[in-house]
C-alpha angles and dihedrals in degrees: 000000000000119000117214126191120201114204113202115163100168137099136295097272094045091052092049089053091046088057091082092047090050091049089050090052089053091048091051091048102033095167095050129097109237120198133177136222114200141145113289095237090060097046091105088071091055090064088064094056112094122226101026115143096196140348121221120193142202118206104227092183092055092048092050092048093050095044098043102032119104092226094059140046132216090270091071091053091049091050091050089051092048092052091049092050099043094088088052095046091049094048119095102240121183096191137013119200115200111204092172121089105209137095094248093060090045091057091043094053091050091048092052091051097041095105094054120047090189093069110109118217121205117197120021127339138156121260129214090276093056093252122139107238131184123225093225142347094279090053085055090052089053096044104031110020108037094052087061095048097083115188095338099065115173093215143028107246092234090061089051091052089053092050092044092053096035095236141116122234094187114120092012118149111272127239117297121259132201107259092220093049090045093053094046096047094044092050094048095045092047089057089055093052097068112135095021095296115161121224108224120189121211118199098218100193141031128203091228109068098213091055098053126106101220130235096267094053093045091050093052091044093052091047093051092047091052090047088056089058100259131116116246115206119195112217117209138163121248098262136103097248093056092044088054090049091051089050091054089054095048092050090062100054135058095212110070112219122206114267115211116196114196143154121227094276094053092038089066090062093042095053092043091059098046122104090215137359127212112197143155089192120092091205093063090040090057088055089052092050092047091055098037093246113155114239144181102226113199108203114195142149117003094353110131093230111201097019091068102014126134113285096196112113088211091061135081127222110213118194140158130242094239097027088247120147092217090063095066112075134196088250091055091053093045091051089053090047091053090047092054096044089052093048093246094304094121128066126253120239111193136169118254093260098050128081129196127203133183124206115242128181121241124167092344090305133101119250123184117229117200107233104172150353132039123325145156107262095204090056090055093047092046095049095049094043092049091050091051092048095050090050090047093049093046101038104022090224125136096184095100099040093093091050091059090043089056092054091048093047092048088056092054115100093193142011089245095058093051098043091045090054091050092051093046092049090048089053091049091048091049090053090050090049089051089054090049093051090048090052092050091051092047090049092052091049091049091050088059095041117020090196088074092066093111092069091049093049089050090052091052090050089053090052094046090050085070092067100072088101133022113246135149090256094057107028090102090053090057090058091045093051093049091052094047091051090054097052108123121233109276143144121305091250094050094047090048091052093047094050091046090055091048092049092052089048088052090050090052092048091051088054087056087057093052091046092050092051091050091048093051091048090053092049090053096047093046089051093226088156 
């Protein structure tokens, strides 16, 4: 029987989302024992993930106290970490799956596997030279490309996990719920649904201040929902600050909505039994996605938008042009609520500052189609083109290119805006190609005369300068950079040969970019859409 360890050292919401990926790993390897390593403060979520054999934890608070406290030094923190990891190091793992994209987790995975060279590591780890290496190209997308994407990420990270691990998490069993909680919530909500009334949950608070909705907006929202004949339910955590926030909301409205106070275990049952969830909090949204509950996700402030957005095709992602809370109104949210309750059969009426997206499935990944409001057209074109290019470079499949082209073309408000973007991106790609050819020439000159290495290093610096942002014209450079940084120490001749091969691969990938742009231009001019 194989033993698989999942390493996930991220936050609450990320671990909830990872639950479906972990269940998919178990489904793919039904006779394996699957265990989890996570932070101690998030271990309550692990109890909701079906199929786990055991959960190991690291106390982040203890490590921070020992490393930062004046009474201790870093040695105490390292000893605490060693003691926590010893049961893992001494266990005979067959595979370690790293669902965390940082250098600390890479070192940790390699440390756990150091006594057995036969342990395979999927994701990122550290090799014998101290270099962070990815197990495959999709692991590189997760570890090297997505962190550079900013707000306009080409993929949801859960889709990238699935590609990285060659599995599907569609149709996987949802998170576990407490049977007693499930029975109580289901009975109470069913009593509210008499006469076709919908039960709509509103997540009243958010741990991150710039993502919250505010008491006044929630009060108006609850009042409008009740006026439309539905039952608003305020969702809060069992603590005094959230109870006080709920009281502020109730003081502002005549109609008193139901307030449901629940911890994470009970929240799973609550969200599962809602007809619709309204939330600015990615944690609660991950619960909704896990249970297939439609939601209106309001993405504001520092929220990473598409990288962690809802993946449910029945849901709506509502954002703002400048990520400012004040730019999303009650009317915007209500319009999205009506759209969801009517299964997308009604139109969306949004203010000029708000934008609405709906998840759609392409090539086993989630794309986000703009369906209303105000938006930057170039951002839409860039995101869809980058997604298509990454899939092309990693899977060598053109089948889905037209699907992404359709989303991009639908986002275009005029022929001029779309064709201008194509021409600008072609120019950017041509400049990048020029830098690649210069680097190839400098490399060949250096191979003949090592004293000319300065010109080659300068050409690489010029190429790497193109990776500050993620765009169609430079996505291939991101892959090239990650591979160069992972080259092991070797002889001058071997390193020269390896970099030469990577440069010619980069040249080929850039040609894919030029071909895609030409193909999209042809599709537009032939009016296939």
